[in-house]
C-alpha positions in Angstrom: 267.7 258.9 101.5 270.3 258.8 103.9 270.4 263.1 103.9 266.7 262.7 104.6 267.0 260.5 107.7 269.3 262.9 109.4 266.6 265.7 108.8 264.0 263.8 111.0 264.4 264.1 114.7 264.2 261.5 117.0 261.4 261.3 119.6 257.9 260.5 120.0 254.8 261.5 117.6 254.0 264.9 117.9 251.0 266.6 116.6 250.5 270.3 116.5 247.4 272.0 118.1 245.7 268.6 118.7 245.4 266.8 121.9 245.0 262.9 121.8 244.0 262.7 125.3 242.2 264.9 128.0 242.8 264.7 131.3 239.4 264.2 133.6 238.6 267.0 135.2 238.1 266.6 139.2 234.4 266.7 139.6 234.0 268.9 143.0 231.7 267.0 145.2 228.7 268.7 146.2 228.7 271.0 149.5 226.5 269.7 152.2 225.8 271.9 155.1 226.9 270.2 158.4 224.8 271.2 161.4 227.4 271.7 164.4 226.1 270.7 167.9 227.9 273.4 170.1 226.2 272.1 173.2 227.8 268.6 172.4 231.3 270.4 171.3 231.3 272.3 174.8 230.4 268.9 176.7 233.3 267.2 175.5 231.5 265.1 172.9 229.0 264.0 175.3 225.6 265.0 173.8 222.1 265.1 175.2 219.2 262.4 175.4 216.3 263.7 174.1 213.8 260.8 174.1 213.0 257.6 175.4 214.2 255.7 172.3 217.4 257.6 172.3 218.0 255.7 175.8 220.1 252.5 174.9 221.2 249.8 177.1 225.3 249.0 176.8 226.0 252.8 176.7 227.4 255.2 179.3 225.7 258.2 180.4 226.2 261.1 182.7 223.4 263.0 184.6 223.9 266.8 184.2 222.3 269.5 186.3 219.5 271.0 184.2 221.2 274.4 183.9 223.9 273.0 181.6 226.5 274.1 183.6 228.6 271.1 183.5 228.1 269.8 187.1 227.5 266.2 187.1 226.2 263.6 189.5 229.4 262.3 191.1 229.6 258.9 192.8 231.8 258.9 196.1 233.7 255.9 197.8 231.2 255.6 200.4 228.5 254.4 198.2 226.8 257.9 198.1 226.5 260.6 195.7 226.9 264.4 195.5 226.8 267.0 192.5 230.7 267.6 191.5 232.4 270.6 190.8 231.7 272.4 187.5 233.9 271.6 184.5 235.1 275.3 183.4 237.3 274.2 180.9 235.6 274.2 177.1 235.6 270.6 175.8 235.8 268.9 179.2 234.4 265.7 179.7 232.6 264.1 182.6 235.1 262.7 185.3 235.1 259.0 185.9 233.1 258.9 188.8 230.4 261.1 186.9 229.8 258.2 184.5 227.4 255.2 184.3 227.0 252.3 182.5 223.4 252.4 181.4 221.7 248.6 181.9 218.4 248.7 179.7 216.3 246.1 177.3 214.9 247.6 174.1 211.2 246.3 175.2 211.3 247.8 178.6 211.2 251.8 179.4 212.8 251.2 182.7 216.5 251.2 183.1 219.5 250.5 185.8 222.5 252.5 186.4 226.2 250.9 187.4 229.0 253.0 188.8 232.7 252.5 188.0 233.2 251.1 191.6 231.0 248.1 190.2 227.8 248.8 192.2 224.3 249.3 190.9 222.8 252.7 191.6 219.4 252.6 193.9 217.3 254.2 196.3 217.6 253.4 200.3 214.9 253.5 202.7 215.5 257.2 203.8 215.3 258.6 200.1 219.4 258.7 199.5 220.5 257.7 196.1 223.1 255.2 196.8 225.2 252.4 195.0 225.5 249.3 197.3 223.9 246.7 195.6 225.5 244.0 193.7 222.4 243.0 191.8 219.3 244.9 190.3 216.3 244.6 192.7 212.9 247.1 192.7 215.2 249.7 194.3 217.7 249.9 191.5 215.2 250.6 188.7 214.4 254.1 187.2 212.7 255.5 184.3 213.3 258.8 182.3 210.8 261.3 181.8 210.6 263.1 178.8 208.3 266.4 178.1 209.0 269.5 175.8 212.6 269.2 175.9 213.1 268.6 179.4 213.9 265.4 181.5 213.7 264.0 185.0 214.5 260.8 186.5 211.7 258.8 188.6 212.3 255.9 190.9 210.2 252.9 190.4 210.2 251.8 193.8 208.8 254.6 195.3 207.9 256.7 192.3 209.7 259.9 193.7 212.0 262.1 191.1 215.8 262.5 191.5 216.6 265.8 192.9 219.5 267.8 192.1 219.5 270.2 195.0 221.8 268.6 197.6 220.6 268.1 201.3 222.6 269.5 204.4 225.4 266.8 204.0 225.9 267.7 200.3 224.3 264.6 199.3 221.7 263.8 196.7 218.0 262.3 197.4 215.4 261.2 195.4 212.4 262.7 197.3 210.5 265.0 195.2 206.7 264.2 194.4 206.8 266.7 191.6 209.4 267.7 189.0 210.4 271.2 189.4 213.4 273.2 188.6 215.8 271.3 190.8 214.3 268.1 189.3 215.3 268.7 185.9 218.2 267.0 184.6 220.3 266.4 181.3 221.2 262.9 180.6 224.1 262.8 178.1 225.9 260.3 176.2 228.8 259.7 173.8 226.8 257.4 171.4 225.7 258.8 168.3 221.9 259.0 167.9 220.4 256.2 166.0 217.2 256.7 163.4 213.9 255.5 164.2 213.7 252.0 163.2 210.5 251.3 161.0 209.0 248.5 162.5 206.6 247.9 159.9 206.5 244.3 158.5 208.2 244.3 155.4 205.0 242.4 153.7 202.9 245.6 154.9 205.5 247.9 153.2 204.9 246.4 149.6 202.7 247.9 146.9 199.0 247.7 147.6 198.8 244.8 144.9 201.8 242.7 146.2 200.8 243.5 149.7 197.3 242.0 149.4 198.2 239.2 147.1 201.1 238.0 150.0 198.5 237.9 152.4 195.9 236.0 150.2 198.6 233.4 149.5 199.2 233.4 153.5 195.5 232.8 154.7 194.2 231.0 151.6 193.7 227.1 151.3 196.7 226.0 149.2 194.3 224.0 146.9 192.0 226.8 146.3 193.0 229.0 143.0 192.2 232.5 143.7 193.0 233.8 140.2 190.0 235.8 139.2 187.8 234.7 141.7 187.3 237.5 143.5 183.5 238.8 144.0 181.6 241.7 145.2 184.4 244.5 144.4 186.8 245.3 142.0 190.2 243.1 142.1 192.2 245.9 140.4 191.2 248.3 142.7 193.6 248.7 145.4 192.7 252.5 146.7 191.5 250.9 149.5 194.6 249.3 150.1 196.9 252.1 149.7 194.8 254.1 152.0 194.7 251.5 154.7 198.9 251.6 154.5 198.6 255.0 155.5 196.2 255.0 158.3 197.6 251.9 159.7 194.3 249.6 159.7 195.9 247.3 156.5 195.1 244.1 158.2 191.5 245.0 159.0 190.8 246.0 155.4 192.6 242.8 153.9 190.7 240.7 155.8 187.2 242.2 154.8 188.4 242.0 151.3 189.5 238.3 152.0 185.6 237.8 153.3 184.4 238.6 149.9 186.5 236.1 148.2 185.0 232.8 146.8 185.8 229.0 148.1 187.9 230.7 151.4 187.6 227.9 153.8 188.6 231.1 156.8 185.5 232.9 156.1 
């Protein structure tokens, strides 16, 4: 017996040509095509604002000439503005004096700008773009106009457009009645673009049957039992409700269907 034990080699259990456990293979993640915004990269991460929804309060913006040559409106310590020198290096960001704080509420298309000197940007009586105000008044209100991928800035008080063509003093004025080449600008921001929100009420996005039932319970007298008491139309036919959800006249259709319901004190 002792000779047999000597012949047995110490060690763990070994099985020939058999694997007890297999290592999990690493699953390769599906490759996604990442679209690189070369214009954004070239401007140091400052992307173009392309529509009114993209213009959000609480962000920082810069105003570039429409030719995308990285020349921005620059605030002077005198309270006036000029067009700054071009940024020739790839990926160069706007200078601090070329960055403005954007003041805007979500339900208003108009906005105001504040410089790094703590003054609000406005238009004086001579048409100069100035930043001398400590508070926002009618002259410190602007509106961005977007059309066909182009943009311009209009003064609310005068109705005139901001021009990137400086005058003899090399200063910027808000003096143009129409938008031409010199009035086209690029609004830029460092903030990522937000997805367009869906303002449709949650009840309106429900399935057609649940949607109609929700509004029935909302407007129906609490003591009236509505189960199986619909007349003049098929209660189970929700095709008109589905169609109304797509076309945008949901409430009108639901009101018409409710008017055909028995014992409705509102009809």
